[in-house]
C-alpha positions in Angstrom: 7.9 19.9 1.6 5.1 17.8 0.0 1.4 19.0 0.8 0.6 15.8 3.4 3.3 17.2 5.6 2.0 20.9 5.6 -1.2 20.4 6.4 -0.2 18.1 9.1 1.7 20.8 10.9 -1.4 23.0 10.8 -3.5 20.5 12.9 -4.3 21.0 16.2 -5.2 18.8 19.5 -9.1 19.8 18.9 -9.0 19.5 14.5 -8.0 15.8 15.4 -10.6 15.0 17.5 -13.0 16.3 14.7 -11.7 14.4 12.7 -11.5 11.2 14.8 -15.2 12.0 15.9 -16.1 11.7 12.0 -13.7 8.8 10.7 -15.4 7.0 14.1 -19.2 7.6 12.4 -18.5 6.7 8.6 -19.7 3.1 8.9 -22.8 4.2 9.9 -23.5 7.4 7.7 -22.4 8.6 4.4 -21.8 12.0 6.0 -21.9 12.3 9.7 -24.7 14.8 10.6 -23.4 17.8 12.3 -25.6 17.3 15.4 -23.8 13.8 15.9 -20.3 15.3 16.0 -21.1 17.9 17.8 -22.7 15.4 20.7 -19.8 13.3 20.6 -16.3 15.3 20.4 -17.9 17.3 23.5 -17.3 21.4 22.5 -19.0 24.0 22.3 -20.6 24.4 19.3 -19.3 27.5 18.1 -15.9 25.9 18.3 -17.0 22.8 16.6 -18.3 25.3 13.6 -14.6 26.5 13.7 -13.0 23.5 13.5 -15.0 22.2 10.8 -14.5 25.4 8.5 -11.1 25.1 8.8 -11.0 21.3 8.1 -12.7 21.8 5.0 -11.1 24.7 3.7 -7.9 22.4 4.0 -10.1 19.8 2.0 -9.8 16.8 5.0 -13.6 17.0 4.8 -16.3 17.4 2.6 -19.4 19.1 3.6 -23.1 18.1 2.4 -25.8 20.5 2.6 -29.2 19.9 2.2 -32.1 18.5 4.6 -29.6 18.1 6.9 -25.6 19.0 7.0 -23.2 16.3 7.4 -19.4 15.8 6.7 -16.9 13.2 5.6 -13.3 12.5 5.2 -11.4 12.7 2.6 -8.2 10.8 1.8 -5.9 13.4 3.1 -8.5 13.8 6.1 -7.8 10.1 6.3 -4.1 10.5 5.8 -4.0 13.0 9.1 -5.3 10.6 11.1 -3.2 7.2 10.2 -0.1 10.0 10.5 -0.9 11.1 13.8 -1.0 7.8 14.7 2.4 6.8 13.1 4.1 9.6 14.5 2.2 9.2 18.5 3.4 5.4 18.4 7.3 6.3 17.7 7.1 4.6 14.0 7.2 8.3 11.9 9.0 11.4 12.4 9.2 13.0 8.9 7.3 13.0 6.1 10.2 13.7 2.7 9.2 14.1 -1.2 7.0 11.9 -3.0 8.4 9.1 -4.8 5.9 8.0 -7.2 2.0 7.7 -7.9 0.1 4.8 -9.1 -3.4 3.9 -10.0 -4.1 3.0 -6.2 -1.5 4.5 -3.9 0.7 7.5 -3.4 4.6 6.4 -2.2 6.4 9.0 0.0 10.0 8.8 1.6 10.3 9.2 5.6 12.2 9.2 8.6 11.7 6.8 11.6 12.6 8.9 14.8 16.1 7.3 14.6 17.1 8.9 11.5 16.3 5.6 9.3 14.8 6.4 5.9 11.8 4.5 5.4 9.0 4.4 2.5 5.3 5.2 3.4 2.9 4.2 1.1 -0.8 5.6 1.4 -3.3 3.6 -0.6 -6.1 5.3 -2.7 -8.3 2.5 -3.8 -10.8 3.8 -6.4 -8.9 7.2 -7.1 -8.9 6.0 -10.9 -11.9 3.9 -11.1 -13.6 3.1 -8.0 -16.5 0.2 -9.6 -13.1 -1.8 -11.3 -11.6 -2.3 -8.2 -15.0 -3.9 -6.9 -14.1 -5.9 -10.1 -10.7 -6.7 -10.0 -9.6 -6.6 -6.5 -9.7 -9.6 -4.3 -10.6 -8.2 -1.0 -13.0 -6.0 -2.7 -15.1 -8.3 -4.9 -16.7 -10.1 -1.7 -17.5 -6.2 0.0 -20.2 -4.3 -2.8 -21.4 -2.5 -0.1 -17.5 -0.9 1.4 -16.9 2.4 -0.3 -13.3 3.9 -0.5 -12.7 4.5 2.9 -12.8 0.6 4.0 -11.3 -0.5 1.1 -7.9 1.7 1.5 -8.2 0.5 4.9 -8.1 -3.6 4.0 -5.5 -2.8 1.2 -3.1 -1.3 3.5 -4.0 -4.2 6.3 -3.5 -7.0 3.8 -0.2 -5.4 2.2 1.4 -4.9 5.9 0.3 -8.3 7.0 1.5 -10.3 3.4 5.1 -8.6 4.2 5.3 -9.7 7.5 4.9 -13.3 6.5 6.8 -12.8 3.6 9.8 -11.3 5.5 9.7 -13.7 8.2 10.5 -16.7 5.3 13.3 -14.2 3.8 11.7 -13.3 0.8 13.3 -10.3 -1.2 10.6 -7.9 0.4 11.0 -5.1 2.2 11.1 -5.4 5.8 7.8 -3.8 7.2 7.8 -1.1 10.3 3.9 -0.5 11.1 0.9 0.6 9.3 -2.2 2.7 10.4 -5.5 2.4 8.4 -4.7 3.1 4.9 -0.7 4.2 5.2 1.9 1.2 5.1 5.7 2.1 6.6 8.4 0.0 5.1 12.1 -0.4 4.7 13.6 2.1 1.9 15.2 0.0 -0.6 17.6 1.4 -2.4 18.0 0.5 -6.1 16.4 0.9 -9.5 13.0 -0.2 -10.4 13.8 -3.1 -13.1 12.4 -1.7 -16.3 14.7 1.1 -15.9 17.4 -1.4 -15.0 19.8 -1.8 -18.1 23.1 -3.7 -17.8 22.3 -6.7 -15.3 25.8 -8.5 -14.2 23.8 -11.6 -14.3 20.4 -11.6 -15.2 19.9 -15.3 -14.7 20.4 -15.4 -11.2 18.0 -12.3 -11.0 15.4 -14.3 -12.1 16.1 -17.0 -10.1 16.3 -15.0 -7.2 12.3 -13.9 -7.9 11.9 -17.4 -9.0 12.6 -17.9 -5.4 10.4 -15.4 -3.5 7.4 -16.8 -5.7 7.7 -20.2 -4.5 8.6 -18.8 -0.9 5.3 -16.9 -1.0 3.6 -19.8 -2.6 4.8 -22.7 -0.5 5.2 -21.1 2.8 3.2 -18.2 2.9 0.2 -19.2 0.5 0.2 -16.7 -1.7 -0.3 -15.5 -4.8 1.3 -12.0 -6.1 -1.1 -11.4 -9.1 0.2 -8.1 -10.7 3.7 -9.2 -11.2 5.8 -6.9 -13.3 8.9 -5.2 -14.0 7.6 -2.0 -12.5 6.6 -3.7 -9.3 10.8 -5.2 -8.8 13.5 -3.0 -7.3 17.3 -4.4 -8.0 19.6 -3.4 -4.9 23.0 -3.9 -5.8 25.2 -4.9 -2.3 28.5 -4.1 -1.7 29.8 -7.4 -3.0 28.0 -6.8 -6.5 25.0 -9.1 -6.1 21.9 -8.2 -7.6 18.9 -8.3 -5.2 15.5 -8.1 -7.0 13.0 -7.0 -4.1 9.3 -7.5 -5.0 6.9 -4.8 -3.9 3.2 -4.0 -4.3 1.2 -6.9 -2.4 -2.1 -5.8 -1.7 -3.5 -7.9 -4.1 -2.8 -11.0 -3.4 -4.2 -14.1 -3.3 -4.8 -17.4 -1.2 -3.5 -19.8 -3.2 -6.6 -21.9 -2.3 -8.6 -19.4 -4.4 -10.0 -20.7 -7.7 -8.0 -17.7 -9.7 -4.8 -18.2 -8.4 -3.0 -21.0 -10.8 -4.2 -18.3 -13.3 -2.8 -15.7 -11.9 0.6 -17.3 -10.9 1.3 -18.7 -14.3 0.7 -15.2 -15.7 3.0 -13.4 -13.3 5.7 -16.4 -14.1 5.1 -16.0 -18.0 4.9 -12.2 -17.8 8.4 -11.7 -15.9 10.0 -14.9 -17.9 9.2 -13.1 -21.1 10.5 -9.9 -20.1 13.9 -11.7 -18.8 14.1 -13.0 -22.4 13.2 -10.0 -24.4 15.2 -7.6 -22.4 18.4 -9.4 -21.3 18.1 -12.8 -23.5 17.9 -15.3 -20.3 16.4 -18.3 -22.5 14.5 -20.4 -20.0 11.2 -22.0 -20.1 8.2 -20.5 -18.6 6.7 -24.1 -17.6 10.3 -24.6 -15.7 10.0 -21.8 -13.5 6.5 -22.1 -12.6 7.1 -26.1 -11.7 9.8 -24.7 -9.4 7.6 -22.5 -7.9 4.8 -24.8 -7.1 7.3 -26.9 -5.4 7.2 -29.5 -8.6 11.0 -29.2 -8.9 13.4 -28.3 -6.6 15.8 -26.4 -8.9 15.9 -24.6 -11.8 
């Protein structure tokens, strides 16, 4: 069983009370002073001390020593609060194996209370380079005072909400179930990532379906993916042998009114057209696809 799930099972109601108080005060303090925690958690100081020792040992909080003693959440501590919320709301019942690790996220399988398999995505903003995130992610560039904790929550909320909008217009994206803080729960897509998909039956049709999702995103929802590649497209094969390419990883999207949107959209289209031409021999002009995505032409 994964470390996240094992750690969750070790926590009590009292532990979550302390974690919640620290979370609530992290917008005011870099490290929440011990006396603030003791005052707000409403437990005897000896109990608070025991809980904080446990949380520190489990690496759910980080302790500051010096002119004052303070605590802040780690990503694992934030994970626990998000999981608790999802469990209590009946969204998630169990967390399974880790399926992938990215620069800004960890992805796990999970189960709902009804036994349905889902994807549980933990946003890890700034894990490799927080300063780079502040420079390149649209949701971060206008928030220079925000830390990893706040930006991870923003990333989770953004991804869930854009998936909601895209799913409503029948774009090929995973169905969103819910989110809490930096964690997003979506439909589990049983398929193969495009980069590993060797022998497609109809690659031209797959490319057309990808273009259709980009078109719906642009014209119906008003967004551009902004980071499209063969690594964030999953191909599902239906019982009728249809190849359905689902586009995932949307937190870095930009609105089409953004000054960078056209450049990002052109890059998305050119990259994916080049991939299909090189890998599968699909011969189509990127401008033709771009004109379709932006509504300048009605058919590919």
